[in-house]
Wavefront OBJ file of the C-alpha trace (Angstrom):
o trace
v 57.194 -44.942 85.914
v 53.676 -43.497 85.992
v 51.082 -43.913 88.729
v 47.322 -44.184 88.532
v 45.589 -40.762 88.464
v 48.937 -39.018 87.880
v 48.634 -35.937 85.671
v 51.557 -34.855 83.495
v 52.251 -32.246 80.832
v 53.141 -33.648 77.441
v 54.777 -31.597 74.684
v 54.136 -33.390 71.383
v 56.269 -33.064 68.264
v 54.485 -34.465 65.223
v 55.907 -35.750 61.944
v 59.113 -36.999 63.608
v 61.302 -39.705 62.093
v 61.181 -41.818 65.261
v 58.884 -42.238 68.237
v 60.658 -41.075 71.384
v 59.546 -40.231 74.924
v 61.859 -37.918 76.848
v 61.499 -36.843 80.488
v 61.950 -33.100 81.031
v 61.171 -33.043 84.768
v 58.922 -34.865 87.251
v 55.677 -33.753 85.613
v 56.755 -32.850 82.063
v 57.598 -35.041 79.098
v 58.356 -34.549 75.422
v 56.969 -37.085 72.949
v 58.036 -37.305 69.325
v 55.562 -39.157 67.099
v 55.389 -40.049 63.422
v 51.726 -39.120 62.903
v 50.584 -35.814 61.480
v 48.186 -33.641 63.506
v 45.322 -34.200 61.059
v 41.851 -35.532 61.976
v 42.966 -36.678 65.441
v 45.614 -39.088 64.136
v 48.277 -37.710 66.472
v 46.040 -38.067 69.545
v 45.184 -41.645 68.565
v 48.872 -42.477 68.199
v 49.628 -40.950 71.610
v 46.989 -43.155 73.248
v 48.353 -46.226 71.406
v 51.954 -45.490 72.427
v 51.030 -45.347 76.100
v 48.790 -48.411 75.735
v 51.775 -50.335 74.323
v 53.745 -49.259 77.407
v 50.968 -50.664 79.619
v 49.185 -47.418 80.537
v 45.676 -46.188 79.818
v 45.535 -42.418 79.458
v 42.996 -39.675 79.008
v 43.800 -36.369 77.326
v 42.390 -33.793 79.739
v 43.448 -30.633 77.926
v 45.043 -29.799 74.589
v 43.155 -31.945 72.085
v 44.160 -29.505 69.319
v 47.469 -28.325 70.765
v 51.054 -29.543 70.937
v 50.947 -29.062 74.708
v 48.679 -31.597 76.359
v 47.660 -32.446 79.889
v 47.199 -36.195 80.268
v 45.953 -38.349 83.132
v 46.873 -41.971 83.704
v 43.864 -44.161 84.422
l 1 2 3 4 5 6 7 8 9 10 11 12 13 14 15 16 17 18 19 20 21 22 23 24 25 26 27 28 29 30 31 32 33 34 35 36 37 38 39 40 41 42 43 44 45 46 47 48 49 50 51 52 53 54 55 56 57 58 59 60 61 62 63 64 65 66 67 68 69 70 71 72 73
């Protein structure tokens, strides 16, 4: 699904009932997560979700935003 060094845009919706990853187009995804955007909890959950899927990621841009740019390592 994702390739090494691929960079994608991720729109994050926090405080959702379920965790869900939805493809918008080739380089854009929407991710619903249960965590609240407080003290980096949402970013930690994003990293864990992708780690559970078998991917290591780095948040390049958008640490404090709902719109993030992530790179697969």
